[in-house]
C-alpha positions as CSV (number, residue, x, y, z in Angstrom):
1,X,11.3,28.5,-15.2
2,X,14.7,27.6,-13.8
3,X,15.4,24.9,-11.2
4,X,15.2,27.2,-8.2
5,X,11.9,28.6,-9.4
6,X,10.4,25.2,-10.0
7,X,11.5,24.0,-6.6
8,X,9.9,27.0,-4.9
9,X,6.7,26.5,-6.8
10,X,6.4,22.8,-6.1
11,X,7.1,23.2,-2.4
12,X,4.1,25.6,-2.2
13,X,1.8,22.8,-3.5
14,X,-0.8,21.5,-1.0
15,X,0.3,18.7,1.3
16,X,4.0,18.9,0.3
17,X,5.4,16.7,3.1
18,X,2.8,14.0,2.4
19,X,3.6,14.2,-1.3
20,X,7.3,13.6,-0.5
21,X,6.5,10.6,1.7
22,X,4.2,9.0,-0.9
23,X,6.7,9.6,-3.8
24,X,9.4,7.9,-1.7
25,X,7.2,4.9,-1.2
26,X,6.6,4.6,-5.0
27,X,10.3,4.9,-5.8
28,X,11.2,2.3,-3.2
29,X,8.5,-0.1,-4.2
30,X,10.0,0.0,-7.7
31,X,13.5,-0.5,-6.4
32,X,12.3,-3.6,-4.6
33,X,10.6,-4.9,-7.8
34,X,7.2,-4.9,-6.0
35,X,5.6,-2.9,-8.8
36,X,4.1,-4.2,-12.1
37,X,4.6,-2.3,-15.3
38,X,2.6,1.0,-15.1
39,X,-0.2,-0.6,-13.1
40,X,-0.9,-0.6,-9.3
41,X,-1.7,2.4,-7.2
42,X,-1.2,4.1,-3.8
43,X,-3.3,6.8,-2.2
44,X,-3.3,9.0,0.9
45,X,-6.3,10.7,2.4
46,X,-5.7,14.3,3.4
47,X,-9.0,15.4,4.8
48,X,-11.0,14.0,7.7
49,X,-13.7,12.1,5.8
50,X,-11.3,10.6,3.3
51,X,-13.0,12.2,0.3
52,X,-9.8,14.2,-0.7
53,X,-6.7,12.1,-1.4
54,X,-3.4,12.0,-3.2
55,X,-3.0,9.4,-5.9
56,X,-0.4,8.4,-8.5
57,X,-1.1,9.5,-12.1
58,X,-2.5,6.9,-14.4
59,X,0.1,4.7,-16.1
60,X,3.2,6.5,-14.8
61,X,6.0,4.2,-13.8
62,X,6.6,4.1,-10.0
63,X,10.3,4.8,-10.6
64,X,9.5,8.2,-12.2
65,X,6.9,9.5,-9.8
66,X,7.8,12.8,-8.1
67,X,6.0,14.5,-5.3
68,X,4.7,17.2,-7.7
69,X,3.3,14.5,-10.0
70,X,0.8,13.2,-7.5
71,X,-2.9,14.0,-8.2
72,X,-5.1,15.6,-5.5
73,X,-8.5,14.1,-6.3
74,X,-11.9,14.7,-4.8
75,X,-14.2,11.7,-4.5
76,X,-17.2,14.0,-4.6
77,X,-16.2,15.6,-7.9
78,X,-18.0,13.8,-10.7
79,X,-15.6,15.2,-13.3
80,X,-12.5,13.7,-11.8
81,X,-12.3,11.0,-14.4
82,X,-12.8,13.4,-17.3
83,X,-9.6,15.4,-16.9
84,X,-6.3,14.8,-18.8
85,X,-4.7,13.7,-15.6
86,X,-7.5,11.4,-14.5
87,X,-6.5,8.6,-12.2
88,X,-6.9,5.0,-13.3
89,X,-10.7,4.3,-13.1
90,X,-10.2,1.0,-11.3
91,X,-8.0,2.8,-8.7
92,X,-10.5,5.5,-8.4
93,X,-13.3,3.1,-7.6
94,X,-11.3,1.0,-5.2
95,X,-9.5,3.7,-3.3
96,X,-12.3,6.3,-3.3
97,X,-14.8,3.8,-1.7
98,X,-12.4,2.5,0.9
99,X,-11.1,5.9,2.0
100,X,-14.7,7.1,2.4
101,X,-16.1,4.0,4.2
102,X,-13.2,2.8,6.3
103,X,-12.0,5.7,8.7
104,X,-8.8,4.0,9.7
105,X,-7.7,3.5,6.0
106,X,-5.9,6.8,5.7
107,X,-3.4,5.3,3.3
108,X,-3.9,2.5,0.8
109,X,-1.3,0.6,-1.2
110,X,-2.2,-2.0,-3.8
111,X,0.4,-4.1,-5.7
112,X,0.8,-7.4,-7.5
113,X,4.1,-8.1,-5.8
114,X,5.4,-11.6,-6.6
115,X,5.2,-13.5,-3.4
116,X,2.0,-11.9,-2.1
117,X,0.4,-12.7,-5.5
118,X,1.6,-16.3,-5.4
119,X,-0.1,-16.6,-1.9
120,X,-3.2,-15.0,-3.3
121,X,-3.2,-17.6,-6.1
122,X,-3.3,-20.6,-3.8
123,X,-6.5,-22.5,-3.0
124,X,-5.7,-21.8,0.7
125,X,-4.3,-18.2,0.9
126,X,-3.8,-18.2,4.6
127,X,-0.4,-17.2,6.0
128,X,0.5,-19.5,8.9
129,X,2.8,-18.0,11.6
130,X,6.0,-19.9,10.7
131,X,8.4,-17.0,11.6
132,X,8.3,-13.6,13.2
133,X,7.4,-11.7,10.0
134,X,4.5,-14.1,9.3
135,X,3.4,-13.8,13.0
136,X,3.2,-10.0,12.5
137,X,0.0,-10.6,10.4
138,X,-1.6,-13.3,12.6
139,X,-5.4,-12.7,12.7
140,X,-4.7,-9.3,11.0
141,X,-5.6,-10.0,7.4
142,X,-8.7,-10.9,5.4
143,X,-8.8,-13.1,2.3
144,X,-11.1,-11.9,-0.5
145,X,-12.3,-14.9,-2.4
146,X,-14.7,-12.9,-4.6
147,X,-12.5,-11.8,-7.5
148,X,-14.8,-10.9,-10.4
149,X,-12.6,-8.8,-12.7
150,X,-11.4,-5.2,-12.5
151,X,-12.2,-3.2,-9.4
152,X,-14.7,-0.4,-10.2
153,X,-16.8,1.5,-7.6
154,X,-19.0,-1.4,-6.6
155,X,-16.0,-3.6,-6.0
156,X,-14.5,-0.9,-3.8
157,X,-17.6,-0.8,-1.6
158,X,-17.5,-4.6,-1.2
159,X,-13.8,-4.5,-0.2
160,X,-14.4,-1.7,2.2
161,X,-17.0,-3.8,4.0
162,X,-14.3,-6.6,4.5
163,X,-11.9,-4.0,6.0
164,X,-14.2,-2.7,8.6
165,X,-12.5,-4.4,11.6
166,X,-9.7,-2.0,12.7
167,X,-7.5,-5.0,13.4
168,X,-7.5,-6.0,9.8
169,X,-4.9,-4.0,7.8
170,X,-4.2,-6.4,4.9
171,X,-6.4,-7.8,2.3
172,X,-5.1,-10.9,0.4
173,X,-7.0,-10.4,-2.9
174,X,-7.6,-13.9,-4.2
175,X,-6.4,-14.4,-7.8
176,X,-5.2,-10.8,-7.8
177,X,-2.7,-9.3,-5.4
178,X,-2.6,-7.5,-2.1
179,X,-4.1,-4.4,-0.6
180,X,-2.6,-2.8,2.5
181,X,-4.1,0.0,4.6
182,X,-2.6,2.1,7.4
183,X,-2.6,5.4,9.3
184,X,0.0,7.1,7.1
185,X,2.5,6.4,4.4
186,X,5.2,5.1,6.8
187,X,2.8,2.8,8.6
188,X,1.4,1.4,5.4
189,X,4.6,1.0,3.4
190,X,6.3,-0.8,6.4
191,X,3.3,-3.2,6.5
192,X,3.5,-3.8,2.7
193,X,7.2,-4.5,2.9
194,X,6.9,-7.0,5.7
195,X,4.0,-8.8,4.2
196,X,5.9,-9.4,1.1
197,X,8.8,-10.7,3.1
198,X,6.5,-12.9,5.1
199,X,4.9,-14.3,2.0
200,X,8.3,-15.0,0.5
201,X,9.4,-16.9,3.6
202,X,6.2,-19.0,3.5
203,X,6.4,-19.7,-0.3
204,X,10.0,-20.7,0.0
205,X,9.3,-22.9,3.0
206,X,6.6,-24.7,1.0
207,X,9.0,-25.3,-1.8
208,X,11.2,-27.4,0.4
209,X,8.4,-29.9,0.8
210,X,9.3,-30.4,4.4
211,X,6.9,-30.0,7.4
212,X,6.5,-26.4,8.6
213,X,7.3,-25.3,12.2
214,X,4.1,-23.3,13.0
215,X,3.9,-21.1,16.1
216,X,1.2,-21.7,18.6
217,X,-1.8,-19.4,18.7
218,X,-0.5,-17.9,22.0
219,X,3.0,-17.1,20.7
220,X,1.8,-15.9,17.4
221,X,-0.8,-13.5,18.9
222,X,1.8,-12.3,21.5
223,X,4.3,-11.6,18.8
224,X,1.8,-9.7,16.6
225,X,0.8,-7.5,19.6
226,X,4.4,-6.8,20.5
227,X,5.4,-5.8,16.9
228,X,2.3,-3.6,16.6
229,X,3.6,-1.5,19.6
230,X,7.3,-1.7,18.7
231,X,8.4,2.0,18.9
232,X,9.2,4.0,15.8
233,X,10.0,1.2,13.3
234,X,7.8,2.3,10.5
235,X,8.8,6.0,10.8
236,X,12.5,5.0,10.9
237,X,12.1,2.8,7.9
238,X,10.6,5.6,5.7
239,X,13.1,8.1,7.1
240,X,16.0,5.9,6.0
241,X,14.4,5.3,2.6
242,X,14.2,9.0,2.0
243,X,17.8,9.5,3.2
244,X,19.0,7.0,0.6
245,X,16.8,8.6,-2.1
246,X,18.1,12.1,-1.1
247,X,21.6,10.9,-1.9
248,X,20.9,8.7,-4.9
249,X,17.7,9.9,-6.6
250,X,16.7,13.3,-5.2
251,X,14.3,14.0,-8.0
252,X,11.6,12.1,-6.2
253,X,11.2,15.2,-3.9
254,X,10.6,17.7,-6.7
């Protein structure tokens, strides 16, 4: 099969635009060094009840993932984990449960990015609103203090219960990392990016040893609401990422 034939075949795959968006998010996460080896996982629900979703192949580096590599998995298929392209079993348990039990969790992104994981490792993992990025997440995250090892299906159900409030879109996974949910790839990746930036600002501020300038409840909540309704930022962010990749690494869209 030549290049033109491969391109035609892949573009006829189900959910092709969604595949391209998700592949771009993987590539950019690696470029920002927010990945970890061949671990971590993203998924995107493509049917109404969240039982059918796209997910990265097990142990493929984010920098290599193409749109055509993404797995289309069915949470109701008991043979999913038996195939040669089976997803990571911990990812399957976590993402499958959350997609099925949390209607607003259309897209999930789980990473062990450096600063978010440092925050998750502190005895107090709260993120105080010390700047605009931190204020974005004011009263909009939950801290999971129940880490008990790898996240299989029962762990996914437990996490899903903690994400039931539609205002909560970030889980700081104590002793582990971060889980971000959203309405689509653009919304979720934008939130992932800004949470890592916010965590970095906070950790670096702590390193100074000087008192923090914390925003009031009123200002922090107002800022969070304003940023939630800021027009088009998430879509523009992903659009520009894809434009850069189209110039520099177009293979992601194959």
